[in-house]
C-alpha positions in Angstrom: -15.1 104.0 147.2 -17.8 102.2 145.3 -16.5 98.3 144.5 -18.5 95.8 141.9 -18.3 93.5 139.2 -20.6 93.7 136.8 -21.3 91.1 134.1 -23.3 91.7 131.2 -26.0 89.5 129.2 -27.1 90.2 126.4 -30.2 88.5 124.4 -31.5 89.4 121.4 -34.4 87.7 119.3 -33.6 87.0 115.4 -36.7 84.9 113.1 -35.6 82.5 114.7 -35.3 82.3 117.2 -32.4 83.4 120.4 -29.4 85.4 119.2 -27.4 85.5 122.6 -23.9 87.6 122.6 -21.9 87.7 125.9 -20.3 90.9 126.9 -17.5 91.8 128.4 -17.8 92.8 132.4 -16.3 95.8 133.3 -14.5 95.4 136.8 -13.9 99.5 136.8 -13.7 102.4 133.9 -11.6 104.3 132.9 -12.3 108.1 134.7 -12.3 106.7 138.0 -11.2 107.0 141.6 -8.3 106.1 142.3 -5.9 106.1 145.8 -2.2 108.0 144.3 1.2 108.6 146.4 3.8 111.0 144.6 6.9 109.6 143.9 9.6 111.8 146.0 10.1 109.0 147.7 8.8 105.3 148.1 5.3 104.9 149.6 7.2 101.4 151.1 10.5 101.3 151.5 11.9 99.7 148.7 9.5 96.6 148.2 6.8 96.1 146.6 4.8 95.8 150.4 2.2 99.2 148.1 1.1 96.4 145.9 -0.9 94.1 148.4 -4.3 93.5 149.6 -3.1 93.9 153.6 -1.4 97.9 152.5 -2.5 100.2 154.3 -2.8 103.5 152.2 -5.7 105.3 154.0 -2.8 108.4 153.9 -2.4 108.5 150.6 -4.1 111.2 148.4 -7.9 110.5 146.6 -8.7 111.4 142.9 -10.2 110.8 140.2 -8.1 109.9 136.9 -6.6 110.5 134.1 -4.3 111.2 136.9 -2.5 114.2 133.9 -0.3 117.4 133.8 0.6 118.6 130.1 -1.8 116.4 128.0 -5.0 114.9 128.7 -8.1 117.5 130.4 -10.3 116.5 133.3 -9.1 114.2 136.5 -5.9 114.7 138.2 -3.3 117.5 137.7 -0.4 116.8 139.1 1.1 120.4 138.2 4.5 120.3 140.7 5.2 116.4 138.6 7.8 118.3 136.0 11.4 118.3 137.5 9.6 117.5 140.9 9.2 113.3 140.7 8.8 111.5 137.9 6.5 108.1 139.0 3.1 108.4 140.5 2.2 104.8 142.7 -2.0 103.5 141.9 -4.0 101.7 144.2 -7.8 100.6 143.6 -9.7 98.1 145.4 -12.3 95.7 143.2 -14.8 92.5 144.1 -14.8 89.2 142.1 -17.6 87.1 144.0 -16.0 84.0 141.9 -12.2 83.6 140.1 -13.7 81.0 138.5 -15.9 82.7 136.2 -13.5 84.3 134.5 -11.8 83.6 132.2 -9.7 87.1 131.0 -8.7 90.2 132.1 -8.3 93.2 129.2 -6.4 96.5 130.9 -7.0 99.1 128.6 -5.2 101.9 129.4 -4.5 105.6 127.5 -0.7 106.1 129.1 2.0 108.7 128.9 5.3 107.2 128.9 5.0 104.2 130.4 3.7 102.1 133.2 3.7 99.0 135.3 0.9 97.1 136.7 0.3 94.7 139.8 -2.8 92.7 140.8 -2.7 91.3 144.4 1.4 91.6 144.7 1.8 89.9 141.2 3.5 92.0 138.2 0.5 91.0 135.4 2.2 93.8 133.1 4.7 95.6 131.8 5.3 98.4 129.4 7.9 100.5 129.6 8.9 99.9 133.1 12.3 98.4 133.6 12.8 95.3 136.0 13.1 96.6 138.9 11.7 100.1 139.3 12.2 102.4 142.6 10.2 105.5 142.7 13.3 107.8 140.8 12.5 105.1 137.7 12.1 106.4 134.6 10.2 104.9 131.4 12.8 103.1 129.4 10.5 103.8 126.1 8.8 107.7 125.5 4.9 107.5 124.7 2.5 110.1 123.8 -0.8 110.0 125.0 -4.6 109.9 123.3 -5.4 106.2 122.1 -6.4 103.8 125.1 -5.0 100.7 124.0 -5.7 97.0 125.3 -3.1 94.5 126.5 -4.1 91.0 127.9 -3.7 90.3 131.6 -2.9 86.7 131.0 -3.7 83.8 133.4 -6.9 85.5 135.5 -6.7 83.0 138.0 -3.6 81.9 138.8 -3.6 86.0 140.5 -7.1 86.9 141.3 -8.3 86.4 144.6 -12.6 85.5 145.4 -13.6 88.7 147.6 -11.7 92.2 148.2 -9.1 91.9 145.5 -6.3 95.1 144.9 -5.1 96.4 141.5 -1.3 99.1 141.2 0.1 100.5 138.2 2.6 102.7 138.4 3.3 105.3 135.6 6.5 106.6 135.1 7.6 109.0 133.4 10.4 109.5 129.9 12.0 112.1 132.3 12.3 114.3 135.1 12.0 117.5 132.4 9.5 115.9 130.7 6.4 117.9 128.8 3.5 115.9 129.8 2.1 112.2 132.3 -1.1 111.2 131.9 -2.8 107.5 133.1 -6.0 106.4 132.4 -6.7 103.1 132.9 -9.7 100.4 132.8 -10.6 96.9 133.5 -12.9 94.2 131.7 -12.9 91.1 132.2 -14.6 87.7 130.0 -16.7 85.0 131.4 -16.2 81.4 131.1 -17.8 80.5 128.1 -17.0 76.4 126.7 -19.7 77.2 124.7 -19.7 76.0 120.2 -21.6 78.3 118.2 -24.0 76.7 115.9 -26.3 77.3 113.5 -30.3 77.9 114.2 -31.0 78.3 110.3 -29.9 77.9 106.7 -31.8 79.8 103.4 -32.7 78.9 102.0 -33.2 75.2 104.1 -32.5 71.7 101.8 -34.7 71.1 100.2 -36.5 71.7 96.2 -34.7 74.9 95.3 -35.1 76.8 91.6 -31.6 78.4 92.5 -28.3 78.1 94.8 -26.3 80.9 94.0 -26.6 82.5 97.4 -27.2 80.4 101.7 -27.4 82.2 104.5 -26.4 81.0 107.4 -27.0 82.4 110.9 -26.0 81.2 113.9 -27.3 81.6 117.4 -23.9 84.2 118.6 -21.9 86.3 117.3 -18.5 84.4 114.7 -15.6 85.1 113.5 -12.6 83.9 111.5 -15.5 83.2 108.9 -14.2 83.0 104.8 -16.0 82.6 102.2 -14.1 79.2 101.3 -16.0 77.7 105.1 -18.6 76.4 103.0 -18.3 73.9 100.2 -21.6 73.7 97.1 -20.9 70.5 96.0 -17.7 70.6 96.9 -16.5 73.6 95.3 -15.7 76.8 98.6 -18.1 79.5 97.1 -16.2 82.5 96.3 -17.6 85.4 97.9 -18.7 85.9 101.6 -20.9 88.6 102.6 -22.6 89.2 106.4 -20.5 90.4 110.1 -22.3 89.7 113.3 -24.3 86.1 113.4 -25.7 86.5 110.1 -23.2 85.5 107.2 -24.8 84.8 103.4 -22.6 82.7 100.9 -21.9 82.9 97.0 -21.3 80.8 94.9 -21.0 80.2 91.4 -23.1 79.6 89.4 -24.1 75.9 88.6 -25.2 73.2 86.1 -26.2 70.7 88.4 -29.2 69.5 89.7 -28.5 67.7 93.2 -26.0 69.8 95.4 -24.6 69.1 98.9 -23.8 71.8 101.7 -20.9 71.3 104.1 -18.0 72.6 105.9 -14.7 72.6 105.5 -13.3 70.6 108.1 -10.6 72.9 108.6 -12.5 75.8 108.5 -11.9 78.5 111.4 -14.6 79.3 112.8 -15.4 80.9 116.8 -17.3 82.1 118.7 -15.7 86.0 119.8 -14.7 84.3 123.6 -11.6 84.2 125.5 -10.4 82.0 124.9 -12.8 81.7 121.2 -14.9 78.0 120.8 -14.8 76.5 117.7 -18.3 75.9 116.4 -19.8 72.9 117.2 -18.5 69.8 115.8 -21.4 67.7 115.3 -22.8 71.3 113.4 -19.8 71.6 110.8 -20.0 67.7 109.8 -23.7 67.5 108.8 -24.3 68.2 105.1 -27.1 69.5 103.7 -29.0 68.2 100.3 -31.0 69.8 97.4 -32.8 68.8 94.4 -32.2 72.4 91.6 -35.2 72.6 90.2 -35.2 75.7 87.5 -38.3 75.3 85.7 -38.1 80.2 85.6 -37.5 80.6 82.4 -35.6 84.0 81.1 -37.6 87.2 79.9 -36.3 90.2 78.8 -36.2 92.8 81.1 -35.0 96.6 79.4 -34.8 96.6 75.7 -32.9 99.9 75.0 -34.2 102.0 72.9 -37.9 100.6 75.0 -40.5 99.0 72.5 -42.9 100.7 71.1 -40.4 103.9 70.8 -40.4 106.5 68.1 -37.0 107.2 66.8 -35.2 109.3 63.7 -33.9 106.4 62.5 -32.2 103.3 63.7 -30.1 101.1 63.0 -29.2 99.0 66.7 -30.5 97.7 69.7 -29.2 96.6 73.4 -30.7 93.6 75.4 -30.9 92.9 78.4 -32.4 89.4 80.3 -33.8 87.8 83.6 -30.9 85.5 84.2 -28.0 84.6 82.1 -28.6 82.9 78.8 -27.5 81.1 76.0 -28.2 79.8 72.1 -29.2 83.8 70.6 -27.8 83.7 67.2 -28.1 85.3 64.0 -31.8 83.7 63.4 -32.9 83.8 66.4 -34.2 87.4 65.3 -35.9 89.3 62.6 -35.7 93.1 62.0 -38.3 93.6 59.6 -38.6 90.3 58.2 -34.2 90.0 57.3 -31.4 88.6 60.0 -29.1 91.5 61.9 -25.7 92.1 61.3 -24.4 91.3 64.6 -25.2 89.7 67.4 -22.2 90.2 70.7 -23.1 90.1 74.3 -22.4 87.5 76.7 -25.0 86.5 80.1 -27.7 88.4 80.5 -27.0 91.2 78.8 -26.1 93.8 77.9 -26.3 92.1 73.9 -27.1 95.0 71.2 -27.8 93.7 67.9 -26.5 96.1 65.1 -28.8 95.9 61.6 -29.5 97.9 58.1 -30.2 101.3 59.2 -33.6 101.9 59.2 -34.9 106.2 57.9 -38.3 105.7 57.7 -41.5 103.3 58.2 -42.6 100.9 60.9 -39.8 98.4 62.0 -40.9 95.2 63.8 -38.4 93.3 65.8 -39.4 89.2 65.9 -38.1 86.3 67.1 -37.9 83.3 65.5 -40.7 80.2 66.1 -38.0 77.9 67.4 -35.5 79.6 68.7 -33.1 78.6 70.6 -32.4 81.5 73.8 -32.6 79.2 76.8 -31.0 80.0 80.5 -28.6 77.7 81.7 -30.7 75.0 83.7 -29.9 71.7 84.2 -32.3 70.7 82.0 -33.2 74.2 80.2 -35.6 77.1 79.8 -36.6 78.8 76.4 -37.1 82.3 76.3 -40.3 83.6 77.1 -40.3 86.3 74.1 -42.7 88.6 72.6 -42.7 90.9 69.7 -42.7 94.9 69.3 -42.2 97.6 67.0 -40.5 101.0 66.8 -41.5 103.5 64.4 -39.2 106.0 62.4 -39.8 109.0 61.5 -37.3 110.9 59.6 -38.9 114.5 61.2 -40.4 112.8 64.1 -40.2 116.1 67.1 -39.0 114.9 70.6 -40.8 118.0 72.4 -38.4 120.4 74.2 -35.6 118.8 76.7 -36.7 120.1 80.4 -33.2 119.8 82.8 -33.7 120.2 86.4 -30.4 118.8 87.9 -27.1 118.0 88.2 -25.9 116.3 90.8 -22.0 115.8 91.5 -18.8 113.9 93.7 -16.5 115.4 93.5 -13.4 114.8 95.9 -13.0 118.3 96.6 -16.9 119.9 96.9 -19.2 120.7 94.1 -17.7 123.9 92.6 -18.8 126.4 89.7 -15.9 126.1 87.7 -14.8 126.0 84.4 -15.0 122.4 83.3 -16.6 119.4 81.2 -19.1 117.6 82.0 -20.1 114.8 79.4 -23.4 112.8 79.9 -23.3 109.6 77.4 -28.1 109.3 76.5 -28.9 106.2 75.3 -31.6 108.1 73.8 -32.7 108.8 69.9 -32.8 112.4 70.4 -32.9 115.3 67.4 -29.7 116.9 66.7 -30.4 120.4 69.2 -28.3 123.5 71.4 -30.2 123.6 74.7 -29.4 127.0 77.0 -29.6 126.7 80.3 -28.9 129.9 83.0 -28.0 128.6 85.5 -25.5 130.1 87.7 -24.1 131.7 84.8 -23.6 127.9 83.4 -24.8 127.5 80.1 -25.4 123.7 78.6 -25.4 122.0 74.9 -26.2 118.7 72.9 -23.2 117.3 70.3 -24.9 114.3 67.5 -23.3 111.4 69.4 -24.7 108.2 67.3 -27.1 107.9 65.3 -29.4 106.8 68.4 -27.6 108.6 71.0 -26.4 112.2 72.0 -24.1 113.1 74.8 -25.3 116.6 76.7 -22.0 118.5 78.0 -21.6 121.4 80.4 -18.8 123.8 79.2 
């Protein structure tokens, strides 16, 4: 029988150094071989001698898990179990070089219906096995197999010994005439880890920055229990948190401040994935990081609808978007052919809608006032960088042929050609025309919606 204890240690390279992740070691895997004894009688006369290391099981049968009938596949088929016996006794040896290296053990098992576990003669787990089991005992509750479940075996140092150990499992069925039975297990160990997680990088690093809405923290190992309110900016927790494993990004509300202090919530719950877990290094958690926000980047126009320089048939409104949230945009800041707009509505970076008297023909010039008041939200506001632009308005302007070469549908039950209607709003000035496209028996048409747009309808 192959006996081994495997401890896995995986090292990953991170951009700022080594990222170390310690994983569980498998003492034995699911599907491994066991010595087993069918419960037609008791293997040691009614006592627990069969669970001890010194017990002689040389006359027991040997087979590969899962041990089963009625459920599962592969492994060892117990075809004589129905109506003959309700229990099966299992034993397996394994070696532990140094019990002090193991902080916790997990038994991961797929089972039907109940079981009791001993290690070196000490009972360590009882799931539906009753208090004083005998060879003809029944599981106290039914349980269907099909999913591996994890059970922590507490305080492994109290039952593990250096060198050869034995795990003994008594599998129990819920009744003599039960339609199924299954046992398939593996044992995982966790190495003793008393090192606290630490931070190996902060992005952006402390110092002068143009903005500070996102802060990315890289830990030296995978962490758990991390929340948005664990990191504070000027005493205020982050709004949201994204990321995973050892890399996390905290996103803060846009603030109007010139200096900022980044600090950790003293009541944070950040721990590593060790068993038991270690909390974030105390010195790291007590550190603060200072920033100076020097925002000298002015806001700009990123999108204008209709696009600058377009030719349209009629124009009575435009929509604009900025590179960042702005303030101070008023009627006095814009001129449409030298006149103030009728209204300006919008928020933050957009969309902002500027409405004016309809222009039916000619050139429309959109110009910014020399002393416009549009700025970003910086402590020392940066004025908007502006350029004027024109439109050509011609009532009989020909736009040319409209070509639609693909529709993409996202339906819950798949793409269908069933009759129905799909409306797609397009934000551009187009003629009122009818378009016919013959494809899979579908037709397309357009109808006017507003002076500067149309809807495409699939019918």
